[in-house]
C-alpha positions as CSV (number, residue, x, y, z in Angstrom):
1,X,0.0,0.0,0.0
2,X,2.7,2.5,1.0
3,X,4.8,1.8,-2.1
4,X,1.7,2.4,-4.3
5,X,1.1,5.7,-2.4
6,X,4.6,6.9,-2.9
7,X,4.7,5.9,-6.6
8,X,1.3,7.5,-7.3
9,X,2.6,10.8,-5.8
10,X,5.8,10.5,-7.8
11,X,3.7,10.0,-11.0
12,X,1.7,13.2,-10.2
13,X,4.9,15.2,-9.6
14,X,6.4,13.9,-12.8
15,X,3.2,14.7,-14.8
16,X,2.9,18.2,-13.4
17,X,6.6,18.9,-14.0
18,X,6.3,17.8,-17.6
19,X,3.1,19.8,-18.1
20,X,4.9,22.9,-16.9
21,X,8.0,22.1,-19.1
22,X,10.3,22.1,-16.1
23,X,13.5,20.0,-15.8
24,X,14.2,18.2,-12.6
25,X,16.8,20.8,-11.9
26,X,14.4,23.6,-12.5
27,X,11.8,22.1,-10.2
28,X,14.4,21.4,-7.5
29,X,15.5,25.0,-7.7
30,X,12.0,26.4,-7.5
31,X,11.3,24.0,-4.5
32,X,14.6,24.8,-2.8
33,X,15.5,21.1,-2.8
34,X,17.9,18.9,-4.7
35,X,17.5,17.3,-8.2
36,X,18.2,13.9,-6.5
37,X,15.2,14.4,-4.2
38,X,12.9,15.3,-7.2
39,X,14.2,12.3,-9.2
40,X,13.9,9.8,-6.4
41,X,10.4,11.0,-5.6
42,X,9.3,10.8,-9.2
43,X,10.5,7.3,-9.4
44,X,8.7,6.4,-6.2
45,X,12.0,5.5,-4.6
46,X,11.9,8.0,-1.8
47,X,9.2,9.2,0.6
48,X,9.3,12.9,0.8
49,X,9.6,14.7,4.1
50,X,6.6,16.9,4.9
51,X,8.5,20.1,4.2
52,X,9.6,18.9,0.8
53,X,6.0,18.0,-0.1
54,X,4.9,21.5,0.7
55,X,7.8,23.1,-1.2
56,X,7.2,20.9,-4.3
57,X,3.4,21.5,-4.2
58,X,4.0,25.3,-4.0
59,X,6.6,25.2,-6.8
60,X,4.1,23.3,-9.0
61,X,1.2,25.5,-8.0
62,X,-1.0,22.7,-6.6
63,X,-2.2,21.8,-3.1
64,X,-0.5,19.2,-1.0
65,X,-3.8,17.3,-1.1
66,X,-3.3,16.9,-4.8
67,X,0.2,15.7,-4.5
68,X,-0.5,13.3,-1.7
69,X,-3.9,12.0,-2.6
70,X,-4.6,13.1,-6.1
71,X,-7.7,15.1,-4.9
72,X,-8.2,18.6,-6.2
73,X,-9.4,21.2,-3.7
74,X,-10.6,24.8,-4.1
75,X,-7.1,26.2,-3.9
76,X,-6.1,24.1,-7.0
77,X,-8.9,25.7,-8.9
78,X,-8.0,29.2,-7.7
79,X,-4.4,28.6,-8.8
80,X,-5.6,27.7,-12.3
81,X,-8.0,30.7,-12.3
82,X,-5.1,33.0,-11.4
83,X,-3.0,31.6,-14.3
84,X,-6.0,32.0,-16.7
85,X,-6.4,35.6,-15.4
86,X,-3.0,36.5,-16.9
87,X,-4.1,35.7,-20.5
88,X,-5.0,38.4,-22.9
89,X,-8.4,38.4,-24.6
90,X,-7.3,36.4,-27.7
91,X,-5.6,33.8,-25.5
92,X,-8.6,33.6,-23.2
93,X,-11.0,33.1,-26.1
94,X,-8.8,30.3,-27.5
95,X,-8.6,28.5,-24.2
96,X,-12.3,28.9,-23.7
97,X,-13.0,27.3,-27.1
98,X,-10.6,24.4,-26.3
99,X,-12.3,23.8,-22.9
100,X,-15.8,23.9,-24.4
101,X,-14.8,21.5,-27.2
102,X,-13.2,19.1,-24.7
103,X,-16.2,19.2,-22.3
104,X,-18.5,18.5,-25.3
105,X,-16.3,15.6,-26.3
106,X,-16.3,14.1,-22.8
107,X,-20.1,14.5,-22.5
108,X,-20.6,12.8,-25.9
109,X,-18.2,10.0,-24.9
110,X,-20.1,9.4,-21.7
111,X,-23.5,9.4,-23.4
112,X,-22.2,6.9,-26.0
113,X,-21.3,4.4,-23.2
């Protein structure tokens, strides 16, 4: 159970880091930790100390709940809202179109099942 927990958290860290186009070194720098800590946690080979969980979550712009359990909470949505708020009108319209098309696709897929 514990190994699965650690590897699941590592997969979330890896996925978020890749989505944000960060290297392990860049994430380590943003989180004030080492590349070795990031690499070992992503591989599920090392359980992170509580302080490093907080630092990595902050660096990736997610809650510790998301890193630890994979559950999004209100602060995760607020972080995304803040990032969206930095877009200009054209970028916002493009993102809005993408999201609407994606939601329509998901709804159609669910209805087809």
